[in-house]
N, C-alpha and C positions, 0 to 999 in steps of 0.2 A: 480443406484449409483455406482460410481467407487470404486474399492477396492484398498485402499492406505495403504501400510505398515506404522504402527506407527501413523495413524491418530487418533486424540483425539475425533473427531466428525465424526461419520460415521462407516465404517467397516474397521477393520485392519486385515491383513492376512499375512501369511508367504509367502516365495517365491514360495511355492508349492500351493498357493491359498487356504490354510487352514485357516478358520476364527478363529481368536484368541480373537477379541474384537468387541463388538457391542455397540455403543453409538450414539444415535440419538436425540440430543436436538433440540427443536424448530421445530419439524416436525408436531406437532398437531395430533399425531397418536391416534387412538381409535379402539375399538373392543376388541377381546379377544387375549390373548397371545398364539401364535401358539405352540402346543406341538411338532412340528417338530424342534424347537430350541434345544430340547434334543438330536438331532442327530449331533449337532456340537461338536464333541468329543474333539476338540482342543481348545475350547472356554475357555478363562481365565477371561474375564470381560464382564458382561452383564449389561448395564446401560440403563434402560427404565423408568427412573423416570420422574415425572411431565408430565404425559400424561392423557389420558382418557380411559385407559384399564379397562375392567371389567371382571367378571368371575373368574376362579381359577388360581392358580399358577401351571403350569405343574409339576407333581411329578418327572418326569424324569430329571429335571434340577439338582436335587441333585445327580444324577448319573454321572454328567460330572466331572470326577476326576481331571481335570486340572483347574476347575473353582475356582477363588480366590475372585472375587467381584460380588455380585448380588445386584442391586439397582432397586427396583420397587417403590420407594418412591412417595407418592402423586399421587395415581391413585384411582380407584374405585374397587379394587380387593376384592373378597369375598371368603368365604370358609376357608379351613384349610391351615396353613403353613406346607408344606411337611416335614415330619420327616426326609426325606432323606437329607435335607439341614443340619441337625444336626448330621449326620453320615458321615462327610466329612473331610478328613485329611488335605486338602489344603485351605479350605475356610477361608478368612481373614475378609471380610466385608459382613455383611447381613444387608441391609437397606430396610425395608418394612414399614416404618412409613406412617401414614395418608392413611390408607385403611380401610377395614372392615373385617379384618382377625380374625380367632379364634384360639383356643389353641391346635390344634392337636399335635403340637410339644412337648407338655408336656408328651406325652404318652409313652415315652421310654428314656433310658439313652442317653446322648449326647457323641459324640466323635468328637470334633472340636478343636484339639490341637493348631491350628494356628489362631483361631478366635481372632480378635482385636477389631472390631466394631460390636456391636449388637444394632440396632435401630429398635424397634418395637412399637414406640410411636403411640398413637391415633389409636388403633385398638380395639379389643374386646376379650382380652385374658382370662378373667374370673379368675377362681380359680387357685391359685398357687398349683402345684403338688410338694410337698416338696421331695418326693421320688426320683425325677428325676432331679431337678434343685437345685444344691448346690452352684452355683457361684464358682466352683472350677476349672475354666479354667484360668490358670496362665497367658496366653497371653493376656487376655482381657484388653483393655485400656478405652473403652467407652461403657457404658450400658445405654440404655434409654427405659423405660417402661411407660412413662408418659401417663396419661389418657387412661387406658385400662380396667377399671372396675375390676381390680385385687382385690381379696379378700383372706383372710387367713393369714398365718404367714410366714415370711421370714425364710428359712431354717437356722438351727443353725450353719451350716458350712460357712455361708456367710462371705467373707472377709479373710478367713484364707489362701487362696491360690490366692490372687489377688494383687501380689506385683507391678504390672504395671498399676493398675487401676488409671485413671486420672479423669474421670467424671462418675457420677452415678445419674441418674434421675428417680425418682419413684413417682413424684408428681401426684395429682389428681387420687388417687386410694382409696382403702378401706383396706389397709394392717394394720396388728397389730404387736405387740411384742415390746420388748425393743431392738430397732434396733442397736443403736450405738455400743454396745459391740461386734457386729459381724464384724465390718469393721476397727478395730483398727490397723490391719496389712497392710492396704492400705496406705503406706507411701507417695505415689506420688499424692494422691487424692487432687484435688483443686476445683472440681465442684460437689456439692451434693445438690439435691433438694428432700425434703421429704414432702412438703406441701400437705395439704388436705388428710391426712391419719390418722391412729389411733396409731401412734407410741408413746412409753413412754420412760422415762429415760433421761439421760443427755448426750449430745454430748461431748466427751472428748476434752479438750482444745488443746491437742497436735495432734489432728487428721489431717493427711496430712503432718506432719513434716517428713522430710526425714533425 
């Protein structure tokens, strides 16, 4: 495949032939994701969504310090979501929905100050670890955890530091607690799905008012 600067579909590189983006739609790719991708130190965007990849996500991808977008949506990936992706100061989009991934990333505190989109829908994340996930990433605009077999209670800090949150999807889980009191500061919120959980309380009438 030719290397074309700025190409939206294919491989984009700099003048020095350093790969900065990899997006390969409609190629019907399958197999495992090569761990050698972690050697592309100038990579900013990795888009391998809607394929037939299986196996794990290479841990080293989280060590690509220029990476801003990672999209493995709608594959057959299994195993743990690398904690390294949540110790990344430049990552903006993490889209891993519709796989069979589990909750390794709960095991340590997060440092993702630029994260805007977090879509982990339709995986198997299991128990919420309140000690590490407080929804306190002020840059977040979109959060989706739909259909993940999530159990437990939402952390009490939820929503206190989400001024830019636009959409929050938690449907089809087994979460508990009086949820609405935690998101009253999300003044830009317009999309909220809580169906098929065990939440209690009343959703404030002014929720989402800016």
